[in-house]
Backbone as CSV, one residue per row, in Angstrom:
resi,resn,N_x,N_y,N_z,CA_x,CA_y,CA_z,C_x,C_y,C_z
1,UNK,18.242,-18.948,16.678,17.201,-19.584,16.842,16.295,-19.544,15.918
2,UNK,15.518,-21.013,15.417,14.427,-20.746,14.391,13.619,-20.286,13.986
3,UNK,12.528,-19.643,13.006,11.627,-19.343,12.893,10.465,-19.724,13.987
4,UNK,10.273,-20.886,13.958,9.449,-21.588,14.652,9.584,-21.614,15.935
5,UNK,10.570,-21.188,16.438,11.415,-21.405,18.165,10.939,-20.363,18.079
6,UNK,11.022,-19.184,17.248,11.306,-17.861,17.519,9.988,-17.153,17.976
7,UNK,8.356,-18.035,16.700,7.071,-17.634,17.472,6.786,-18.114,18.255
8,UNK,7.157,-19.539,18.000,6.686,-20.221,19.463,7.059,-19.003,20.764
9,UNK,8.158,-18.853,20.889,8.118,-17.729,22.250,7.476,-16.709,21.988
10,UNK,7.464,-16.140,21.067,5.902,-15.236,21.315,4.476,-15.457,21.566
11,UNK,4.405,-17.001,20.909,2.839,-17.022,21.177,3.220,-17.465,22.841
12,UNK,3.746,-17.629,23.855,3.854,-18.059,24.644,3.802,-16.822,25.151
13,UNK,4.651,-15.899,25.358,5.080,-14.143,25.719,2.996,-13.378,25.677
14,UNK,2.268,-13.992,24.446,1.419,-13.419,24.368,-0.036,-14.153,24.717
15,UNK,0.488,-15.194,25.548,-0.568,-16.196,25.923,-1.163,-17.261,25.516
16,UNK,-0.861,-17.624,24.444,-1.113,-18.318,23.428,-1.052,-19.859,23.395
17,UNK,-1.266,-21.024,24.052,-1.402,-22.039,24.266,-0.229,-22.477,23.421
18,UNK,0.448,-23.673,23.678,1.481,-24.850,22.857,1.242,-26.053,22.858
19,UNK,0.179,-25.953,23.579,-0.137,-27.409,23.688,-1.017,-27.985,22.406
20,UNK,-0.217,-28.639,21.948,-0.711,-28.713,20.668,-1.771,-29.935,20.319
21,UNK,-3.220,-29.421,20.170,-3.945,-30.530,20.231,-3.941,-31.179,18.704
22,UNK,-4.350,-32.644,19.082,-4.455,-33.356,17.945,-5.497,-33.473,17.044
23,UNK,-6.825,-32.216,17.071,-7.449,-32.274,16.075,-7.236,-30.348,15.913
24,UNK,-6.053,-29.987,15.873,-6.116,-28.617,15.086,-4.832,-28.753,14.023
25,UNK,-5.581,-28.102,12.942,-4.862,-28.761,11.610,-4.775,-27.065,10.955
26,UNK,-4.194,-26.011,11.228,-4.029,-24.913,10.115,-3.561,-25.264,9.448
27,UNK,-3.932,-24.462,8.043,-2.657,-24.115,6.939,-3.111,-22.751,6.455
28,UNK,-1.819,-22.472,5.861,-2.167,-21.289,5.092,-3.387,-21.538,3.675
29,UNK,-3.977,-20.331,3.521,-5.213,-20.513,2.200,-5.221,-18.913,1.455
30,UNK,-5.533,-19.373,0.348,-5.578,-17.888,-0.953,-6.829,-17.422,-1.170
31,UNK,-6.897,-16.506,-1.412,-8.000,-16.131,-1.721,-9.577,-16.631,-2.136
32,UNK,-8.420,-17.616,-3.380,-9.893,-18.185,-3.981,-10.594,-19.824,-3.398
33,UNK,-9.428,-19.814,-2.242,-9.891,-20.851,-1.432,-10.934,-20.666,0.080
34,UNK,-11.600,-18.718,0.201,-12.432,-18.703,1.086,-13.669,-19.636,0.737
35,UNK,-14.350,-19.710,1.508,-16.052,-20.393,0.955,-16.800,-19.145,1.022
36,UNK,-17.725,-19.486,0.559,-19.083,-18.549,0.134,-19.694,-18.558,2.136
37,UNK,-20.623,-17.337,2.488,-20.509,-17.126,3.561,-19.574,-16.680,4.616
38,UNK,-18.976,-15.953,3.848,-17.680,-15.407,5.245,-18.209,-13.657,5.058
39,UNK,-17.516,-12.560,5.594,-18.060,-11.426,5.777,-16.356,-10.803,5.716
40,UNK,-16.419,-9.877,4.826,-15.313,-8.873,4.620,-15.363,-7.580,5.379
41,UNK,-14.292,-7.478,5.852,-14.426,-5.613,6.826,-13.386,-4.879,6.388
42,UNK,-14.213,-3.598,5.664,-12.993,-2.788,5.314,-13.325,-1.519,6.393
43,UNK,-12.333,-0.756,6.629,-12.318,0.134,7.820,-12.726,1.940,7.196
44,UNK,-13.928,2.306,8.069,-14.363,3.915,7.497,-14.451,4.538,8.693
45,UNK,-14.082,5.925,8.459,-14.007,6.705,9.101,-15.357,7.747,9.010
46,UNK,-16.605,8.503,9.854,-17.364,9.025,9.717,-17.050,10.118,10.892
47,UNK,-16.504,11.051,10.390,-16.197,12.433,10.811,-17.515,13.190,11.345
48,UNK,-17.738,13.326,12.774,-18.979,14.148,13.144,-18.746,15.833,13.186
49,UNK,-17.489,16.059,12.608,-17.076,17.468,12.105,-17.798,17.769,11.131
50,UNK,-17.787,16.688,10.100,-18.105,16.976,8.645,-19.320,16.353,8.409
51,UNK,-19.803,15.807,8.816,-21.025,14.621,8.498,-22.165,15.097,9.477
52,UNK,-23.510,15.808,8.619,-24.443,16.987,9.464,-25.518,15.047,10.161
53,UNK,-25.256,13.947,9.407,-26.315,13.113,9.680,-25.926,12.199,10.979
54,UNK,-27.375,11.887,11.611,-27.448,11.354,12.805,-25.852,9.859,12.731
55,UNK,-25.344,9.513,13.585,-24.297,8.104,13.328,-25.281,6.689,12.734
56,UNK,-26.386,6.625,13.246,-27.222,5.627,12.724,-27.134,5.747,11.256
57,UNK,-27.902,6.660,11.074,-28.344,7.381,9.828,-26.832,7.059,8.907
58,UNK,-26.360,7.692,9.438,-24.627,7.914,8.112,-23.869,6.577,8.055
59,UNK,-24.306,5.485,9.234,-23.742,4.257,8.823,-24.492,3.318,7.914
60,UNK,-26.053,3.589,8.045,-26.845,2.810,7.361,-26.760,3.025,5.585
61,UNK,-26.504,4.222,5.804,-26.820,4.520,4.603,-25.102,4.591,3.919
62,UNK,-24.097,4.705,4.823,-22.784,3.867,4.086,-22.728,2.277,3.296
63,UNK,-23.686,1.628,4.250,-23.590,0.387,4.235,-24.684,0.109,2.307
64,UNK,-25.478,1.097,2.564,-26.286,0.952,1.484,-25.481,1.058,0.122
65,UNK,-24.441,2.387,0.156,-23.986,2.504,-0.824,-22.627,1.338,-1.274
66,UNK,-22.020,0.652,-0.620,-21.582,-0.069,-0.719,-22.056,-1.139,-1.209
67,UNK,-23.210,-1.739,-0.626,-23.926,-2.788,-1.340,-24.235,-2.385,-2.941
68,UNK,-24.623,-1.060,-2.818,-24.855,-1.130,-4.572,-24.249,-0.863,-5.207
69,UNK,-22.917,-0.911,-4.412,-21.550,-0.712,-5.550,-20.900,-1.905,-5.906
70,UNK,-21.977,-3.150,-5.234,-21.187,-4.682,-5.150,-19.560,-4.593,-4.722
71,UNK,-19.504,-4.087,-4.105,-18.181,-4.033,-3.046,-18.266,-5.581,-2.385
72,UNK,-19.111,-5.944,-1.922,-18.818,-7.182,-0.860,-18.169,-7.076,0.497
73,UNK,-18.355,-5.596,0.855,-17.537,-5.337,1.812,-18.504,-4.635,2.880
74,UNK,-18.620,-5.018,4.047,-19.027,-4.922,5.215,-18.449,-3.499,6.291
75,UNK,-18.912,-2.798,6.154,-18.290,-0.800,6.884,-18.043,-1.773,8.617
76,UNK,-16.609,-1.376,8.655,-16.200,-1.671,10.161,-15.896,-0.235,10.429
77,UNK,-16.898,0.886,11.484,-16.919,1.863,11.703,-15.752,1.818,12.934
78,UNK,-14.824,2.909,12.863,-13.972,3.488,13.829,-14.045,4.656,14.359
79,UNK,-13.435,4.873,15.321,-13.234,5.679,16.573,-12.676,6.925,16.371
80,UNK,-11.987,6.597,15.513,-10.957,7.598,14.796,-10.178,7.618,13.900
81,UNK,-9.743,8.377,13.210,-9.329,8.014,12.043,-7.641,7.703,11.994
82,UNK,-6.947,7.928,13.012,-5.439,7.489,13.460,-5.206,7.201,14.845
83,UNK,-4.746,5.760,14.605,-4.062,5.124,15.624,-5.468,4.762,16.826
84,UNK,-6.189,4.631,16.389,-7.648,4.008,16.898,-7.440,2.574,16.990
85,UNK,-7.826,1.705,18.523,-7.095,0.434,18.415,-8.466,-0.156,19.259
86,UNK,-8.431,-1.504,19.508,-9.365,-2.299,20.018,-10.408,-2.375,18.648
87,UNK,-10.613,-2.091,17.644,-11.171,-2.228,16.073,-12.001,-3.431,16.841
88,UNK,-13.301,-3.017,16.607,-14.555,-3.938,17.023,-15.583,-4.053,15.403
89,UNK,-15.572,-5.035,14.357,-15.948,-5.332,13.558,-17.399,-6.624,13.948
90,UNK,-18.665,-5.773,13.195,-19.668,-6.946,13.385,-20.384,-7.480,14.601
91,UNK,-20.177,-6.180,15.345,-20.984,-6.106,16.295,-20.072,-7.608,17.366
92,UNK,-18.904,-7.829,17.271,-17.930,-8.191,18.083,-17.202,-9.359,17.519
93,UNK,-17.963,-10.117,16.015,-17.520,-11.107,15.213,-15.733,-11.054,15.274
94,UNK,-15.654,-10.105,15.301,-13.630,-9.521,15.016,-13.716,-8.202,15.536
95,UNK,-12.127,-9.037,16.691,-12.211,-7.633,17.402,-10.380,-7.542,17.594
96,UNK,-9.891,-6.708,16.586,-8.588,-6.435,16.498,-7.432,-6.435,17.499
97,UNK,-8.088,-6.007,18.963,-7.026,-5.732,20.152,-6.492,-4.640,20.046
98,UNK,-5.229,-4.726,21.176,-4.880,-3.457,21.368,-3.209,-3.319,20.462
99,UNK,-2.981,-3.895,19.662,-1.865,-3.273,19.349,-1.759,-3.755,17.804
100,UNK,-3.202,-3.305,17.181,-3.213,-3.026,15.711,-4.001,-1.199,15.483
101,UNK,-3.600,-0.798,14.747,-4.151,0.293,14.851,-4.745,1.324,12.979
102,UNK,-5.599,2.073,13.792,-6.328,2.299,12.316,-5.044,3.815,11.648
103,UNK,-5.001,3.866,10.814,-4.235,4.306,9.664,-5.176,5.103,8.268
104,UNK,-4.427,5.948,8.025,-5.278,6.537,7.309,-4.418,7.556,5.741
105,UNK,-3.210,7.430,6.117,-2.205,7.596,4.572,-2.366,6.824,3.786
106,UNK,-1.915,7.243,2.365,-2.207,6.367,0.914,-1.507,4.884,1.061
107,UNK,-2.081,4.112,0.524,-1.539,3.190,-0.040,-1.975,2.217,-1.101
108,UNK,-1.465,0.841,-1.392,-1.665,0.548,-2.760,-2.922,0.031,-2.455
109,UNK,-3.787,-0.418,-1.377,-5.192,-1.096,-1.516,-6.162,-0.485,-2.113
110,UNK,-6.880,-0.924,-2.852,-7.680,-0.132,-3.797,-8.476,0.730,-2.771
111,UNK,-9.363,1.776,-3.166,-10.310,2.589,-3.047,-11.496,2.204,-3.333
112,UNK,-12.947,1.793,-2.523,-14.058,1.525,-3.110,-14.336,3.003,-4.256
113,UNK,-15.257,2.701,-4.762,-15.952,3.598,-5.863,-17.437,3.602,-5.460
114,UNK,-18.113,4.798,-4.761,-19.301,4.578,-4.008,-20.315,5.580,-4.884
115,UNK,-21.392,5.106,-5.152,-22.609,5.740,-5.911,-23.287,6.962,-4.746
116,UNK,-22.063,8.004,-5.028,-22.636,8.913,-3.767,-23.806,9.726,-4.667
117,UNK,-24.650,10.310,-3.416,-25.920,11.107,-4.357,-25.587,12.452,-3.704
118,UNK,-26.414,13.574,-4.319,-26.554,15.248,-4.192,-26.907,14.959,-2.548
119,UNK,-27.758,14.052,-2.149,-28.003,14.254,-0.501,-26.514,13.567,0.152
120,UNK,-26.273,13.191,-0.216,-24.455,12.894,0.530,-23.778,13.427,0.178
121,UNK,-24.152,14.433,-0.725,-22.845,15.781,-0.937,-23.184,16.893,0.033
122,UNK,-24.242,16.827,0.588,-25.322,17.861,1.438,-24.696,17.545,3.028
123,UNK,-25.209,16.449,3.134,-24.729,15.561,4.799,-23.242,15.794,4.786
124,UNK,-22.567,15.579,3.784,-21.254,15.466,4.290,-20.849,13.626,3.886
125,UNK,-21.835,13.154,4.061,-21.667,11.912,4.151,-20.433,11.264,3.150
126,UNK,-20.312,11.672,1.569,-19.379,11.490,0.632,-18.137,11.966,0.955
127,UNK,-17.887,12.588,2.534,-16.680,12.733,2.800,-16.351,12.012,4.116
128,UNK,-16.718,10.954,3.648,-15.936,9.612,4.533,-14.778,9.098,3.944
129,UNK,-14.023,8.869,5.221,-12.840,8.533,4.724,-12.343,6.439,4.738
130,UNK,-12.269,5.896,3.818,-11.296,4.781,3.687,-10.363,4.486,4.929
131,UNK,-10.254,3.753,5.774,-8.853,3.932,6.609,-8.871,2.258,6.736
132,UNK,-6.979,2.119,6.869,-6.636,0.730,6.767,-6.334,0.840,8.033
133,UNK,-5.495,-0.708,8.514,-5.081,-0.726,9.648,-3.032,-1.003,9.666
134,UNK,-2.867,-1.213,10.538,-1.607,-0.675,10.870,-0.986,-1.975,12.065
135,UNK,-0.259,-2.555,12.372,0.941,-3.073,13.125,1.826,-2.146,14.059
136,UNK,1.264,-0.809,14.020,2.329,-0.062,14.758,1.624,1.575,14.618
137,UNK,1.857,2.300,15.651,1.064,3.568,15.938,1.599,4.248,14.864
138,UNK,1.160,5.498,14.463,1.395,6.948,13.806,1.756,7.494,14.232
139,UNK,2.477,8.421,14.635,3.152,9.427,15.162,2.476,10.633,15.494
140,UNK,1.506,10.945,16.400,1.047,12.359,16.447,1.275,13.104,17.757
141,UNK,1.570,12.542,18.825,1.407,13.501,19.839,3.050,13.106,20.187
142,UNK,3.133,14.452,20.804,5.067,14.441,21.669,5.051,12.978,22.510
143,UNK,6.239,12.204,22.207,6.337,11.235,23.181,5.523,10.250,23.249
144,UNK,4.988,9.665,21.870,4.127,8.804,21.544,4.871,7.932,21.046
145,UNK,5.047,6.412,21.041,5.748,5.627,20.317,5.456,5.615,19.171
146,UNK,6.128,5.251,18.367,6.212,5.082,16.702,5.695,3.297,16.191
147,UNK,5.724,2.574,17.517,5.973,1.309,16.923,5.415,0.761,18.523
148,UNK,4.233,-0.063,17.832,4.081,-0.862,18.801,4.536,-2.897,18.884
149,UNK,4.645,-3.454,19.445,4.695,-4.817,19.428,4.269,-5.657,17.737
150,UNK,5.395,-6.012,17.011,4.419,-6.647,15.517,3.791,-7.813,15.146
151,UNK,3.755,-7.867,16.697,3.271,-9.219,16.533,1.235,-8.817,17.700
152,UNK,0.839,-9.201,16.578,-1.192,-8.721,17.364,-2.036,-9.724,16.976
153,UNK,-3.059,-9.847,18.066,-4.263,-10.963,17.871,-5.502,-10.395,17.729
154,UNK,-6.124,-11.279,16.851,-7.435,-10.974,16.642,-8.103,-12.370,17.369
155,UNK,-9.179,-11.466,18.103,-10.202,-12.700,18.491,-11.713,-12.298,17.784
156,UNK,-12.393,-13.581,17.870,-13.700,-13.993,17.211,-14.410,-14.040,18.380
157,UNK,-16.254,-13.496,18.187,-17.196,-13.680,19.093,-17.325,-15.398,18.845
158,UNK,-17.216,-15.870,17.799,-17.845,-17.685,17.767,-16.509,-18.019,17.282
159,UNK,-16.627,-19.411,16.573,-15.563,-20.213,16.266,-15.715,-19.947,14.734
160,UNK,-14.232,-19.642,14.177,-14.155,-19.581,12.948,-13.742,-20.566,12.042
161,UNK,-13.666,-20.573,10.615,-12.978,-22.058,10.018,-11.842,-21.002,8.969
162,UNK,-12.248,-19.634,8.852,-11.299,-19.053,7.855,-10.945,-17.404,8.234
163,UNK,-9.598,-16.924,8.114,-9.396,-15.712,8.423,-8.201,-14.997,7.584
164,UNK,-8.392,-13.975,6.936,-7.296,-13.622,6.266,-7.307,-11.826,6.020
165,UNK,-6.684,-11.667,5.165,-7.220,-9.888,4.947,-5.682,-9.919,4.018
166,UNK,-5.989,-8.807,3.106,-5.296,-8.261,2.524,-3.724,-7.575,2.953
167,UNK,-2.335,-7.698,2.654,-2.023,-6.598,3.222,-1.234,-5.894,1.838
168,UNK,-0.540,-4.935,2.238,0.213,-3.647,1.275,1.547,-4.433,1.985
169,UNK,2.579,-4.795,1.187,3.942,-4.929,1.885,4.874,-3.802,1.435
170,UNK,4.065,-2.606,0.597,4.840,-1.755,0.199,4.776,-0.201,1.206
171,UNK,5.565,0.517,1.236,5.481,2.011,0.939,4.897,3.155,-0.192
172,UNK,4.416,3.896,-0.318,4.229,4.394,-1.522,5.563,5.433,-1.834
173,UNK,6.111,5.274,-3.147,7.188,5.617,-3.881,6.887,5.880,-5.206
174,UNK,7.502,6.705,-6.175,7.213,6.810,-7.337,8.768,6.047,-8.129
175,UNK,10.059,5.390,-7.193,11.138,4.711,-7.967,11.031,3.841,-8.792
176,UNK,11.477,3.537,-9.439,11.230,2.466,-10.911,11.408,1.396,-10.300
177,UNK,12.081,0.799,-9.246,12.711,-0.366,-8.856,10.993,-0.514,-8.055
178,UNK,10.463,-1.592,-8.399,9.306,-2.163,-7.961,9.682,-3.196,-6.717
179,UNK,10.671,-3.441,-5.997,11.053,-3.986,-5.103,11.556,-2.815,-4.296
180,UNK,11.478,-1.846,-4.087,12.026,-0.966,-3.378,10.898,-0.690,-2.490
181,UNK,11.579,-0.523,-1.152,10.266,0.126,-0.330,9.508,-0.990,0.602
182,UNK,9.943,-2.249,0.426,9.578,-3.421,1.027,9.553,-3.349,2.634
183,UNK,7.948,-3.421,3.445,7.997,-3.191,4.662,8.207,-4.318,5.204
184,UNK,7.594,-5.593,4.708,7.830,-6.415,5.515,7.790,-7.972,4.946
185,UNK,8.516,-8.909,5.552,9.060,-10.443,4.510,8.291,-11.378,4.196
186,UNK,7.172,-11.037,5.424,6.233,-11.918,5.413,5.208,-12.374,6.597
187,UNK,3.811,-13.008,6.312,2.627,-13.157,7.197,2.673,-14.323,7.520
188,UNK,3.117,-14.630,9.226,2.723,-15.704,10.151,1.528,-16.115,10.492
189,UNK,0.738,-17.294,11.360,-0.077,-17.159,11.934,-0.037,-18.251,13.141
190,UNK,-0.645,-18.311,14.066,-0.478,-19.050,15.352,-1.836,-19.036,15.671
191,UNK,-2.287,-20.569,15.641,-3.811,-20.452,15.227,-4.079,-22.214,16.324
192,UNK,-4.784,-22.212,17.518,-4.800,-23.438,18.230,-3.495,-23.848,18.704
193,UNK,-2.518,-23.308,18.768,-1.275,-23.313,19.338,-0.251,-23.952,18.374
194,UNK,-0.597,-23.624,17.014,0.256,-24.071,16.258,0.697,-23.525,15.218
195,UNK,1.984,-23.359,14.858,2.692,-22.049,14.152,2.146,-22.725,12.623
196,UNK,1.644,-21.635,11.305,2.036,-22.079,10.040,3.270,-21.708,9.518
197,UNK,3.330,-22.213,8.579,4.775,-21.507,7.991,4.394,-19.750,7.419
198,UNK,5.503,-19.276,6.737,4.970,-18.109,6.536,4.717,-17.915,4.896
199,UNK,3.655,-16.927,5.256,3.335,-16.989,3.419,4.364,-15.259,3.506
200,UNK,4.998,-15.844,2.321,6.348,-14.803,2.094,5.712,-14.166,1.167
201,UNK,6.464,-12.745,1.090,6.038,-11.393,0.520,7.145,-11.170,-0.202
202,UNK,8.365,-11.655,0.039,9.740,-11.245,-0.875,9.607,-10.925,-2.433
203,UNK,8.452,-11.844,-2.639,8.524,-12.109,-4.243,7.441,-10.928,-5.085
204,UNK,6.727,-10.172,-3.621,6.107,-9.501,-4.456,6.056,-8.121,-4.880
205,UNK,5.683,-7.579,-5.634,5.836,-6.470,-6.264,5.198,-5.203,-5.887
206,UNK,6.021,-4.357,-5.827,5.401,-2.664,-5.553,4.057,-2.729,-6.030
207,UNK,2.870,-2.445,-5.193,1.353,-1.714,-5.864,0.490,-3.642,-5.822
208,UNK,0.825,-4.388,-5.532,0.150,-5.550,-5.217,-0.116,-5.642,-3.732
209,UNK,-1.521,-6.136,-3.529,-1.677,-6.174,-2.409,-2.636,-7.631,-2.007
210,UNK,-1.391,-8.997,-2.159,-1.469,-9.822,-1.701,-2.747,-10.539,-0.551
211,UNK,-3.590,-11.381,-0.890,-4.320,-11.779,0.331,-3.217,-13.053,1.185
212,UNK,-3.405,-13.377,2.331,-2.731,-13.699,3.361,-3.506,-14.769,4.663
213,UNK,-3.612,-15.738,4.841,-5.352,-16.132,5.596,-4.762,-17.794,5.700
214,UNK,-5.885,-18.024,6.907,-5.694,-19.368,7.530,-6.931,-19.710,7.804
215,UNK,-7.016,-21.162,7.421,-7.910,-22.313,8.061,-7.499,-23.184,8.997
216,UNK,-8.564,-23.393,9.438,-8.562,-24.656,10.622,-10.432,-25.276,10.593
217,UNK,-10.583,-26.081,10.388,-11.403,-26.503,9.673,-12.317,-27.510,11.135
218,UNK,-11.582,-27.124,12.440,-11.802,-27.694,13.369,-12.345,-26.081,14.157
219,UNK,-12.131,-25.096,13.327,-12.196,-23.987,14.022,-11.573,-23.307,15.039
220,UNK,-11.699,-21.989,15.437,-10.928,-21.115,16.466,-11.497,-19.823,16.540
221,UNK,-10.831,-19.496,17.816,-11.744,-18.366,18.600,-10.676,-16.983,18.577
222,UNK,-9.220,-17.345,18.024,-8.338,-16.457,17.798,-6.976,-16.684,17.166
223,UNK,-6.317,-15.463,16.455,-5.629,-16.514,15.721,-4.223,-15.162,16.242
224,UNK,-3.129,-15.263,16.035,-2.198,-14.652,16.471,-1.427,-14.129,14.972
225,UNK,-1.016,-13.214,14.342,-0.321,-13.053,13.702,0.462,-11.997,13.592
226,UNK,1.876,-12.689,13.199,2.924,-12.465,13.235,3.925,-11.638,11.683
227,UNK,4.359,-10.723,11.800,5.024,-9.618,10.975,6.412,-10.381,10.558
228,UNK,6.882,-11.368,9.779,8.392,-11.725,9.399,8.864,-10.762,8.514
229,UNK,10.350,-10.673,9.425,11.222,-9.101,8.939,10.753,-8.251,9.640
230,UNK,10.515,-8.038,10.999,10.171,-6.824,11.715,9.365,-5.825,10.770
231,UNK,8.802,-6.441,9.760,7.996,-5.110,9.754,6.116,-4.190,9.726
232,UNK,6.033,-3.518,8.806,4.470,-3.221,9.595,3.777,-4.263,7.796
233,UNK,2.781,-4.382,8.841,1.595,-5.281,7.970,0.378,-3.766,8.054
234,UNK,0.273,-3.544,6.797,-0.768,-2.607,6.011,-1.773,-3.152,5.793
235,UNK,-3.117,-3.411,6.699,-4.153,-4.398,6.327,-5.192,-3.877,5.869
236,UNK,-6.275,-4.586,5.000,-7.579,-4.284,4.601,-8.097,-5.784,4.074
237,UNK,-9.456,-5.491,4.138,-10.524,-6.043,3.542,-10.291,-7.454,4.558
238,UNK,-10.417,-7.458,5.697,-10.485,-8.154,6.786,-11.419,-9.557,6.363
239,UNK,-11.344,-10.563,6.474,-12.416,-12.055,5.738,-12.428,-13.071,7.021
240,UNK,-13.518,-12.835,7.385,-14.028,-14.077,8.300,-15.027,-15.001,8.056
241,UNK,-14.668,-16.077,8.101,-15.664,-17.291,7.616,-16.416,-17.696,9.058
242,UNK,-17.459,-17.890,9.665,-17.605,-18.676,10.631,-17.753,-19.953,10.595
243,UNK,-16.930,-20.530,11.611,-17.040,-22.138,11.090,-18.445,-22.864,10.792
244,UNK,-19.718,-22.289,11.591,-21.110,-22.716,10.803,-21.109,-22.623,9.341
245,UNK,-20.560,-21.584,8.773,-20.793,-21.558,7.304,-18.999,-21.825,6.399
246,UNK,-18.949,-23.046,7.175,-17.313,-23.846,6.724,-18.281,-25.040,5.727
């Protein structure tokens, strides 16, 4: 079975229509193709057992620190630091669905350097953790499955023209071979019933966190993300461009 037939079958199973609209024109894009007016989300977990601030105060202060650092990141706040799903960012702008989970282990994704203050240390806000997403559960409970489907859907509360994220294709290891430990061969998208080519990750070296993205100038309100090679997608810095900003 070809990869196009396989992904088409997966799309059908997920309820993505394969009626090919004549106006749909999705294509893969690089990070430098993303237009101004985008929002880039990263995951953060503020542990109420460690942070003494009210939730709203803690969140607004963290965003202020991100802005001061010039990171260009909008904080997306998690309800748990491991295995939270249906992650909602930007008041519904982006929802990552039930098959994508928060993950707090070490990855190759860069960690923002924030200008914490003495007050942040006193309140515990500087203990906020940067989190990542992965299309598989991590084992924390007896009997809990270690993996979910390797396909997940992202939905948006308005039409968007571009979506993408950075992916870490490798596990953390100190072996000298920088091609050892690859988790995923590539990433593919289904947009408006059409399957994109695979964004190949097999030539990436360990430590790189390439951007994978898709664009359709006619807009879309959901995208299916497929990990080819049956592997894990360790994601960060999820970028959304509303169609109105295209």
